[in-house]
N, C-alpha and C positions, 0 to 999 in steps of 0.2 A: 407458782403462786405469785400473784401480783402484789405489789407494794400498796399500802394504804395511801390514798390521796389526801394531802393536807387540806385543811379548811380554815378560812379566815371568818371569824364571826364579829359582828358589830352589834352591840346591844345598847339601846338608849332607854333609860327609865325616867319617867316623869313622876315626881313626888309632890304631894301637897305641901304648902309652906310649913305646916306644923310638923312635918316629917324630915325637914332639912337637917336637924341635929342628928337624927338616926342615919341619914345618908352620909354625913361627915364621918360618923363613927365607922361606917362600912368602908369608906375610902381609906381610913387608917388601918383597918384590920384585914381587909380582904386580899390585898396583894400577897400576904404571907400564905393565906389559904389557897390561892391560885397556884402556888409553886409546889404544892404537895401532890403526891400520887404518881403512878406510872403514866397516866394520860394527861399530865400537866402540860399546859401550852408552852410552846417554844418561846413565845412572846406574849405578854399580856400587859395592857396599860389601862388603868382606870383613869377617866378623864372628867373634868368639869366641862361645862358648856357656857357659851355666851355669844354676844354680838361682836366682840372684838377682843383685844388683848389687855385691856386695862382692868383693874379690879372693879371699877364701876360698871363694866360691861358684862360681868359674870351673871349667869342665870343659876341661882342655887337650887332651882327646882328640877333641873335636868342634869343627869349624870350618864356616863357612857363607859363601855368596856370594849376595847379592840383586842382580839386574841387570835393567835395562830395555833391551831390544834393539829396534832399529828395525823388525825383521821376524822372522818365524819362520826365514827363511834365515840371518839373522845369528846367532840363537840356536843353530841347527844347526851353523853354522861354529864356534862356541865349543866345542860338544861334541866336536869333532874337532881342536881347536886345542891349542897348547902348554900353556896354563894348566890346562885340564881334564885333559889327559893327565898333567901333572905331579902333580896331586892324586891321580889314580887310581893312580899308581905307589906312593904311600905309604899309601893308604887301604885299610882292610879292609871298609868299608861306604860306600855312597853313596845319597843320596836326591835325586831331581830332581823338582821341580814346575814346571809351566808354567802360567801364568795369562794371561788376556786382560784388559787394564785396561778 
């Protein structure tokens, strides 16, 4: 039996300006949720976006997640799980990339 192939996912969500407070709340609470369960990612980082590295360069309407999943099935589970659904409720746009390491 072959081993599952790890998957890297990159998610970028665009939220309307009125939903920025909700996005900030998710940034505070979702790291803990991502660490739960047997298919938790080996690595997960929620990120803000911007044009540069100064506070003035931040884009509060775009947020991202980079995660290393143990398998494609685990990444699929995330897509239908509470964290992804929560972001989709407030997002007006979403980009998902899947990569093989």
